[in-house]
N, C-alpha and C positions, 0 to 999 in steps of 0.2 A: 240530642243536641247535634248535630254528625259538622263536621268541617266542610263536607260537600254541598251539604244545603247550603251552607253558609254563604259559599264563598261565590254558589250558582246565581243564587240573589243579587249577590253583590256586581257579579259582572253583566246580570242585565242591563242595571243600569247604565253601565258605560256602552252598553249595545243599542240602547236607545237613543244614546250621544253622537252614534258612528257615522250620522248624514252631516256633523255638526263640524264647521271651521272655527279656528282661536276668535275670526272675528265676532262669531254668534253668542259666545257663553255668556257675554256679560251682559247683554241687553235684559234691560227693564222697562218695555214701554207703558205699563200704567202697573198703579201699588198694586192690584192682585196676583199680579204675575211675577214669578221669581227667575232670575237668571239661571241657565242650567247648570254655570257652574258653581251656584249656589247650592243647589240640588245636590249633585257632587261632593259638597266639602260637608253641607248640613245633616245629611245621611251617616257621613263617615264619624261627623266630631259626637252624633248620638252614640255611639259605640265606644270611643274614648272616653266619652262624659261619664255614660251612666256600667260600665261594665270593666274597662280596662283600668281605670282610674279608681274605681272602687274595689275592683278584686284582685287585680295583677299586682303581684309582690315587685316592688321597685321599678314601677312603670314610669316610662320619661314621656311626657306629652309632647308633639310633634313640635307645636309651638307656640309660644305660651299666649299668643295674641289669637289663636285660631278659636279659642271658646268665645270670645266675641265678635269675633266677625262673624259663626257660623251656630250660635243659638238662634232659636227661632222664635220662641215666646215664652219659656222656660224663668221664670222670675225667680224661682227656686235657687239657682246655681249661677244668677250674679248678669249682670250687665250685657247689653247687647245693641247689634249696629239697629236702626229702626228700619223697619220692613219697605219702606219708602225708598231707604237708602241703599238698597242690595245692588241696585244696579250702577252704582257709582264707584263699585269694588272691582275698578280694570287688575289689583294687585291685592289678595295674592293672584300671580298666575297661572293660567290654566296648569301649567308641569307643577308648578307647585302644588297645587290643588291633587294632581292625578299621584303626585309623589307622597301626598298622604294618604290617599285610598290604599296605595301600595303598603304603606309602613303600617295601618291601622289593620287592612287584612292579614300581614304577616305576623303581626303581634296576634289578632285572634285567632288566627290558624295556630299559632303554639300553643295560645292557651285553653286552646280545644281538644288539645292533643294529651291533656291530660284530664281526670275525673271533676268534675262541676254540680256544685249542688243543685236541686229543684230551684232551688230563688234565685240563682243565676242561670238556669236554663230559661225561667220565665222571662227575664229581664232581656237576655239575648233575641227570645223568641218576639218579645214586644217590640226591640228594637228591627227588626228581620220585615216584620207585619209593617211598619211605619215605613222601611226602607220600598216594600211594594208599592204603599201608597203614593209615595213621592214618585213612582215609575211612571204611576198614571197622570199623575200631576205633570210632570216632565211633556209628558204628550200634549197636555192642555195647553203650557205653556209653550213648548215649542210651535205648536201650530197658530197659537196667537200673535207669535214675532215673527213669522214668516207668513200670516194670512193677511199681516199689516204692513207688507211691505208692496213696492210698486209692480214690480217683477214677479209676485207671485211665484217662489220657488218652487221644483218639484224635489221631494223628499223620497228617500228609499224606506218607505215605513208601508207593510202591508196591512194597516188599521182600516177596516173597511165595513163598512155595512151591508144587509143582508136585506133584499126585499121583504116588506111586510104583503104579501099578495095574497093572502088567506082572504074568503070574503069576512066581511064585519060579522063576528056574532055577541050576545052579549050572557054572560055567564050569569047564571043566577045563584045568589047566597042566601042560604034562611035565615031568617033571625035567629039569635040565641047567644048561649055563652060560650066564648074560645079563649084559649089559650095565647099570651105573647109573651115574645121574647124567647133567649138562647136557651137550647138544653142540650145536656150532653156534659161529653170531659174535652170535647175538641178546641180549639181557643177562638174568644170570641172576644169583642170588646165590652169595657163595664157599662159600656151604655146599650148595650143589647140584653142587660140582666138585670134582675128583677123579674123574674117570669112571674107575670099576673092572668090575671081573667079581665076580659072586657066585653060587655053585651053590645052586638049588632044589631041593626034591626034589617029587615030583606035590603038587599042593594044587588045591582046588576055591574058589572064590569066586563069591558071590552076582552075580547079574545085577541088582540093587535096593537098598534102601537098607531099614534093619526101620522098619513104620509105624509110627502111631499106635495103630491096635487091635493090632495085634501086640505091644506095647509094654504096652498096657492088661494083655494076658493075663500079662502077667510081674509087674504089680502086684497084679491079683487072684491070681494063685498066691502070694501074699505072698512075692514075691521079696526084696523090702526088708525081709525080715523072718527070711530064710535063711543062716546067716552061712557057711554051708559053700558058698555062691555066690561070697563074695568075698575080695579080697586083706583082708590083717591090718587092713592100712591104710586100704583103703574100708570095712572095716567099723565100724572104731572112726570114720572121717567118717560116716556114717548114722547111728549112736547118738549123737555128739556133737552133729550138727545135727540131730538129728530130722525125717531124708530120708525122704520117700514116694513122691513124684512127683518128675518133671522139673521144674528151673527155670521155672517161671509159671505150671504146673498147678494148679489149685486144682477143688477137688470141691464141687459149690453145688448143695443139693437133689439130691444122688444122681447128676448129671452133672457129667463133667470137662471143666473151661472152662481159658482161656488168655490170659495176655495176649500181642497180638501189637504190630507198630506201627498198625496200623489201630483198637486198640480191644481190648476186653476180646471173646473169641467161644469159642461152644463148640468142642471139639476135631472136627477133620475124619478121619475114622478112615484113608483113604488117604492124609494127608500124611505124609512121612519125620519120624520123631519127633528133634526137635530138643533144642540145649540141656541135653547130655547130658554127664556126665565121663569118665573114663578108667575109675574106678572103676564106673561104671554099666553102660558098655558091656561091661567085662571080667565082670560078673556076668551080663549079658543071657545074652552068647556063651555062658558056663557054663550056663545054664540051659536054652540050647536043644541042649547038646552039642557044640557049635562052639566056632570060638575068633576073635579078631581076627585079619588078615590083619599079616603085619610090612609094612614100607615096601615092601620091593624084592619081596614079591609085589604089592602093589598097584601100585608101578611096572609091574612085566611085564605086569600083566594089563589094565593100565586102558585099551589101547587097542580090549578086547572089552565094555567097558559104557559109560554114561553118568556124568559125573561133573559136581560143580559146583554139585549143590544145596546140601550142606552140606560142611563138612571131616569128614575120616573119620577117627576114632582109626585107630590102629594099634600093635601090639605089639611096637615097636620105641622102644628109647631114642634120644632125642636126642643124636649122639656124632658126630664128625669123618670125613668119607672118607678114606682113604688120599691120601698127599700135601696134605692140606688145608693151605693155606698162609693165613694171618692177615695182613690189610693192617698194615704200620706204621699208628703214630698213633691219634688217634682214632677213625678210620671203621675200623680193624681190633677195634674193641669191639662193632661192630655184632653180631655173630652170636657168634664163637668163646667168649665168656665165659659163655655161656648153656647151654654144653653138658653141663649135671649137671642131674640130678633134674629131666625133663622128658620126656614123651613126643612121638612125631611123628604128625602129625595131614596128610592128603595129600586133593587133589583140589580146595579151593577151595569157595564157596557165594555165594550171591545176592547177598552185600554185597560180594564180592570184584570188584575190579578185574578186567575181562576178561584181559588181561594177564596176569594172575597163576593164570591156574586152568591154567597147563602142569603135564603129569606130573610131571615132575623138582623140583616146587617143594616146599618142606622146611618145612611149619608147626610150631610147637612151644610145647606149653603145660604145664604141672604140670598133674598128674594131678586133681585135687578142681576145677580152672576150668568154669564150662559155660555162663558168658555169651555166651560164643563161638557161635557158630552152628554147631553141630558133632552129627553122628549116627554111626549103625551100619551098618558093611558086615560081613557074616560069611562067615568062610570055615572050611574043613573040610579 
């Protein structure tokens, strides 16, 4: 574990927030969006709580209340502000949060100057991987905050998709027994472990993601009005929220526009369709008389196509692998307790840290969420 790597990852979080003003950082427009200031503080609390307070001799916490303010869901370590109330905290101020980051960075730098055990290194590594996850969440949350403002502000972010302009082909995978799950000694999350065999029938999977122009055809064919294409729960979601298009799409003078981190722009036909719920991905696949791949089909076939533009919905519920082992204590709450009512996404996105785009990485979200960078790959 090097001090340089630690500080580089910590600095990137602040770089992601460089376009923000103090007025921006406390906003929480909906429950699933966290204020940028909260991300800055929560990722700092993680190191204070699980490293410095546990292992650094005579460590003094920055502020006795910050553990309550900035804990997320770790019930083992005490009380916390409800998720829905994170946007009510104009105090602590942004300056206090940045002072908190500086304080913990200095303390961690000093701590990392001496030899540390493998056990402590592993905890710090989890903290850095956790911060990289929050860096991606920051992009989601910042885009949501600005994408729902009347002015559609232009921000200084170079997070862009590339055209999926190769002709569509379907890759054939033979039936058989395949190994699933992480192998090797490099870092992975506990939900990737329990490497095991699965039997797959013959299937075919697209070599590219569904594009905006292809999804427009679904809209124009009144796919959002045909209940036959949708799960019952998905149809209720469409009806209850008056859904007619992907998130951030707006029809202006007969032309589809959408909000991006570079401002309000015309939709480009060949870019992959983005900000899609599982419900929409499923309905589109039904309309095409195809389906979504399972997470196992996706993993087995992933070496045959490019991925990493958008997280790709699979038709697999988020469940533990065989012999899944949950860690003791607070860090055991990291993944295991979320293995219910969520669907798995694979592949990574343009906002994902490169090391997190491995084929075995299992992302997961509720079926109705779409503020994440999510798209569609078809199978049959």
